[in-house]
N, C-alpha and C positions, 0 to 999 in steps of 0.2 A: 504494500500500500504506500502511495506517495506521501512524503512528509511535506506539509506546507508550513511556511513561516511568514507571518505578516511582516510588514515593514518595521514595526516597532520591535517585534521579537527578533528579527534579523539584526537590527542595530544593537540590541542588548547582547545577543550571542556574539556578534562581531567584537564588541567592546570587551566582553569577558575573555574571549580567546586571545585577543591582542594583549591584554594585561597579563594573562597567565603565561603567554609566550614570552613576554618581556621579562617577567619574573624568573622563568626557567632559564632564559638566556643569560641574565645577570648572575644568578646563583651558580649556574654551571661554569661560567667563565671564572668566577671567583674561586671555585673549588679546583678547577684545572690549573689556575695560576699559583695558588698558595699552598696547595696540598697535593704533591705529585703521587703520594701513596696514602692508603687508608691507615688510620691509627692502629698500631699493633704493639702491645707491651713487650713482646719478645725482641723487637728492634732496639728499644732502649736498654733492655737487660744485657743484650750482647755488647752494646757500646760501653756500658758501665764495667762489665767484666774485663773487656779488653783494656780499659784504662787502668784498672787495678793491677793487672798483670804486666803493665808497662811494656806492652808490645810483644811479650813472650807468646801471647795467644794471637794468632792471625785473626784480623777483623775484616769482614767483607761488607761494604755498604749495601743497604737494601735496594733491590731492583723492582719491587712490587709497585706497579703504576695503575692499580685499579682505581684509585681516587682520581687520578688525572683522566682516565678513560670515562669514569662516571661523569666528571665535569663536562667533558666534551660531548657525551651523549645528551646531557641536560641542555647544553647549548644548541645541539641539533634539534632536539625536541621543541625547545622554545622557538627556534626559527620556524619550524613547521607550524606550530600553533599561531605564531604571529602572522605568518603568511596566510593561514586559513582565515584569521580574523579580518585581515585586509581584503581578502577575496570576497568575504560575505558582507563587507561594508556596503550599505545601500548607496547606489549611484544616483538615486532620485534627488533632484533639487528640493530644498526645504520649502520653497515657495515659487510660484510663477509670477508673482508681482515684480515689476521692474524696480531696480534700485532708485531710479529717478522717477518718483511718482508725480504725475501732473497735478497741478493745483488750479481749480476752477471755482471762482467765487459764485458762479451762477447755480451750479448743481451741488455745491457743498463738498466736492472732492478736496481732501486735504493731503498735503505732502510737501516735498521740497523740490526745488528746481535743480537745474544742472549744476549750479554753483552752490547749492545748499541754502539758497535764500528762499524763505517761505513766500508763497504767492506767485512765484515765477512760473510762467507757462512753458511746458516742455513740448517740443514739436511732436506731432502725432507719429511721424516716421521714427523718431528716437524711441518712443514708447513701444511701438510694434516691433522694432528691431530688438529691444531688450527682452520682450516676451518671447520672440522667436528663438533667441539664444537659449533661454531657459527650457523652452519646449524641446529643443534639440538635445539638451542634456537629459531630459526626461525620456525621450525616445531612445537615445543611445544606451540608456541603462536598462531598457526593456525591449529586447529584440522582437518579442511577439507583437508588441504594439506597433513597432516600425512596419512589420509585415502586414498588419491590418490596415495601416494607413495607405500602403501601396497596393493592396489587393483590390481588383475590380469588384469582387463580391465578398461580403463578410456575413456569415451566419452565426447568430448568437442564440444559444439554447439554454433554457433555464425556466424555473417556476416563476409565477407572477410574484413580484416583489423581491426577486433575487438580485436585481441590478442590471438586467439586460439593457433597459432604456438608458441607464446611467453610462454604461460603456459605449453605447451607440452615440449618445450625445457628445461624449468626450472625443470620439473619432471625428465626428462632424466639426466640432469646435477646432480641434488641432489642424484638420485639413483647411478650414477656412482661414485661420491665422497664418499658417505656413504658406499656403499656395493660393488663397483667395477662392477656393471652391465654394460656390453657392450650395445651399442645402434645401431640400424639400422634405418635410416630415409628414407622414400620413398616419395619423394616430386617432383611432376611434375613441380613445380616452383622453383626448386633448384637454378638455376642461379640467379633469382631475389632475392631470400632470402639470397643468399651468399652476395649480395651487402649490405643488411641491417644487416648482422651478426646475423641472426635469430638463426642459429644452432651453437653450440659450441663444442659438443663432439659427437662421433659416426661415423659410415660409412654412407655417404650420397649418395643415389642413385637418378639419374635423371639429372646428369650434362653432360653426354656424348652426342654424336650425335644422339643416339636413346634412349631418356630418358624413354619412356614408356617400351621399351624392357628391359632396365637395371633394372627398378623398378619391372617388372614382374618376371624376372629371380631371382633377389635378394630376393624378398618376398617369392617366391615359395621355394627357398632354405632355407630361414630363418624359414619358417613355419614347416620344418621338425624337428623332435626331436633334441633339442639343446644338443649337446654331453656333454659339461661340466656339465649340470644340472643332468645328469645321474650319475655323480660321487659323492663322499662324500661331496665335498665343496658346493654343491647346488647353484652354480652360475646361476642366471637368466639372462634374456635378454629383453631389451626394444625395441619394434617395434613401430615406429610412422608412421601412414598412413595419410599424409597431403593431403588436397584437395580431401578427399575421395568422396565427393558428385559428383565431376567431373568424377570419375571413372565409374559411372553408368549412368550418364545423357547424354552420347555421346560426352562429351568434350575430352575424351581420349579413343579412340576406342581400343587401345592396352591393356587397363587396364579393360575394361568392363567385359571380361569373368571371371576375378578373384575377382570381387567386392563381389559377394555373397559368394564364398568360404572363403574369408577373414573375412567377418562378421560372418559367421558360426564358423570359427576358434576362433574369439574373444569371442564367446559365450560359446564354449564347451571345447576347448582344451588348452587355454592359461595357465591355472594353472598347468596341468599335464605335459605340454611340456616345462615348464620353461620360458614362455614369459610373459611380462607385456605389453600388447598392448594398444596403444593410438590411437583412431580413431577420426578424425576431420571432423565434419559435418556442413553444412549450416542450417540444420533444423532437426526436429525429426519425419519426415514422411518418408514413404517407398521410395518416389521419390528421397529423398536426401540420402538414405542409401541402396544401392543395387539395386535400380530400382523398378518400379511399379510391376514387376513380382516377387518380392522378396517373398520367401515362407512365408506362413501365420504364424504369431507368432514369427518369428526370431527376428525382430527388437524389438518387445515388450519384448522378453526374454533378449535380449542384454541390453536394457535400465534398466531392473530390476536388472540384474546381475552386471552391471558395476557401478562405481562411475561416476556420470554425473555432468558436469560443464556447466551451461548455461550462457555464457558471455553476459553481458548487452550491448545493443546497444547505441552508442553515436556517434554523427557526429561533424566534425570540421566546421569551417566557410565556407568551400566549399561544405558542405553536404556529405563528404566522411566519412565512418565508421572509428573510431579511438579508442584508448585505453581508457576505462572508469575506470578501476581499481575496478570494482564491478561485482558480478556475483551471481547466485543462485546455490546451491549445493544440490545434493541428494546422501546420502551414498550408498555404494554397498549393494545389497540384499533387498533394500526397493522398494515398488512400485513407478513407475515413474508417480507421480501425483503432483499437485500443493501443496497439503497438506504436502508432504514430502520434498519439496524444501525450503531451508532456505537461507536468504541473507548472503553473505560473502563478505569480503573486500580482494582483492588480494594484498599481501604485495608489497610495493614499490620496495623492493629489487629484485623482478622478473619482474618489468615493462620493456617495450621495451628498450633494450640497457643497462639496469642497470647491469645485470649479466655480460655482456661483459666488462663493465667498472670495475666491482668489481673483476672479476676472470680471465679476458682474458689474461693478461700478466703473471699471476701466473700459469695458465694452460699451457701456452707456455713454461714457465720456467721448469715446471715439465714434459714436453714432452707429454702433453695431448691435443688432438684437434680433428679436423675433418679429416676423410679419404675419399677420393673420391672413387666412385664405380669403380671397375677394368674395364679397357678397354676390350671390347669383343675380344676373341682370333681370330687370323687371320684364315680365312676360309681354311679348308683343301681341296685342289683340288685333286680329284681322278686322279690316274695315267692315265686312259684312256682319260679323258678330257684334261689333260696336253699334252699327245701325239697328240691329235687331233689339239690342238692349235698350237703346234710346227710344225705339218705337214702343217697347213694352211699357215705358213710363210716360208715354204720350197720353194726356187726359182723354183725347178723342178715342184712342184705342181702348182705354179702360172702360169708357162709356159703352162702346160697342160690345165688349165682353160682357158687361153687366146686363145689357139688353138680351143677349143670347141666353144667358143664364136664366133670365126671367121667363123667356119664351119657351125654354126647354130645348132638347136636342132636335135638330132637323136633319134632313138627308145630307146636306153639305158637310155636316160634322163627321160623317163616317170616313173611314180610311180611303184615301185616294187610290184609284186604280193603279197609278204608277208606283205605289209603295208595296203592292202585293208581289209575291214571288212569281217570276215568269218561268215556270217549269219547262214550258215548251222550248224556251231559248237554250236550255242545257241538254235537251233530249238528244240532239245530234252529236254531242261531244262525249264520246265514250270514256275518255280518260277522266273527265270531270265527274261523270256519273260514278266511275270506279272510286275516285278519290272521296267523294261525299259518302258513298256507301261504306268505305273503309273507316271514315271518321265516326259514322253512326255505330258500326260494330264495336269500335273502341270506346264509344261514349264520349268522344272529344267534341264538345261544343266550342272550345277554344283550341286552336291548333297552331303549329309553327311550321313555316316552310322548311327550315333546316331539319326539324324532327321528321317531317314527312319524307324529306329527301333520303334520310337514312333508313326508313321503314317501308312505307308504301312505294316510294320512288325506286328503291333498290329492287323490290319484288317485281315492279312493272318496267324496269329498265329505263326509268326516267331519272337521270342523275344530275340534271341541270336545275339549279335553283330558279333560274329565269323561266324555264319551262313550267315549273310548278307555280311560280308567281303569275304567269299568264292564265293558267287555269283558275287561280283564285280571282284574278281580275274579271274573268268571264262570269264567275259565280256572283261577284259583287254587282256586275252590270245587270244580272238577272234578279237582283234584290234577294239573293239567297245568303249572302255573307257580307261582312264589312271588315275593314282593317281595324285592328285593336286600338283602343285609346292609348295604349302604352307606346305605340309607334308615333314618332314625331313627324308632323306634316306629311302624313301618308307614307313615310319611309320606315321600313321595318319588315319583319317577317311573320308577325303574329296576326291571326285573323279569327273572327268569330262567325259561326254559322247561326243565322237568325231563326229560321222556322223551327218549330218543335218537331220532334221525330214523328209524332202522331199525324202531323199535317202533310207528310211527304206523300207524293203519289205512289200508287202501287207499282207502276211500271219501273220506278227507280230501284225497287227491290231486286 
């Protein structure tokens, strides 16, 4: 089982080993220098007897050097202990805040200027350069973090509350400061995470009245080729998909249709389209990533292609998952196996709330922060609908309606002939008759062109969506069907069959 040491534990162990090694080094050196042999009473007895006999008894000086050897061994052991302590010393910087803090009377930031004088404004470039230097020290001390910053796709796996969003936020912030990568965050729990200051930079989707709709529209727009990446500056873009497991398990029905395309995008096109995608999952099985019907091999390919962080589970006194500060990491391009996973310590500088305390006021000073997803545009009301609504509130129209109510129903109030199904119009179209009969046998009053293409169309060797759409158009022209209200401006693939099954002509059977 892997042994994990937090930053504080690592520092204490490093200090203990270093001091112990220094003590052994000094003690062993003193022993080797002052006492070449161990104390032995026989040595002094032989010297005394030789003196009493005045040289008549031959005396031989002792050659036992066990004391000197022990001293040298202690010195070597101390050297090893001290080296181990230095090796374990944490390379993380103590803080990311620059030494020269900006001072801004308007927003209350306090600090000292470049020359130590209070109230002096520090140039923004100097502030950012100082932060970048400290970030480079942080990344240099954590190789796994460097690989995550560079990887086109990062998958973070862990229970809710274990710190997945915290790590994803840190990667996005570090990329933004180091390289200027813009970030888009698609978070169904955006309102809750805003209270905990989880996200610091980027455009946050999921705050509006229709969070799933804004996430869906924002992600589909972001997954298009990122325009600045096509230019010479090669600017890339971070996309964070939070709570991705809920996109496919039914928790967010509006996001379910895009779960699999998003995962396929993370696997195939992130690098060439200029995206650095971060996907947050509750587990590493198909049910937690795209659903049980996820295409064979997609998840396996993603986990191999991506840098994978598996956050360790830890619970608080109430049994709720909480930040552990440790994880297991797999580099990108390696097989997703236990043998390729290595234990890592997550730096305390990116623990929950720490980045906010370190950089929150500085980012605000520099005009860097979160942007809310744009409000959906006001619906455009067609002129015909607008005229109908205005006519409904016309006093003369209201008077005419009142008179008809008073007089009772008349023949003109019945359904018009043009609204009745024209069964004879579809009698000559054998394929349409077959399609309608198939829907009746399945009990589908609402059907989809794509669904029919894979079932009825496959059986009848009609594999073109356009051919099926033409049949549906013929049914609509005969007042037998209408396009679904879910389709926008008549565009879409879902339609509804209007007449009840009992009103169908017998010849259609």
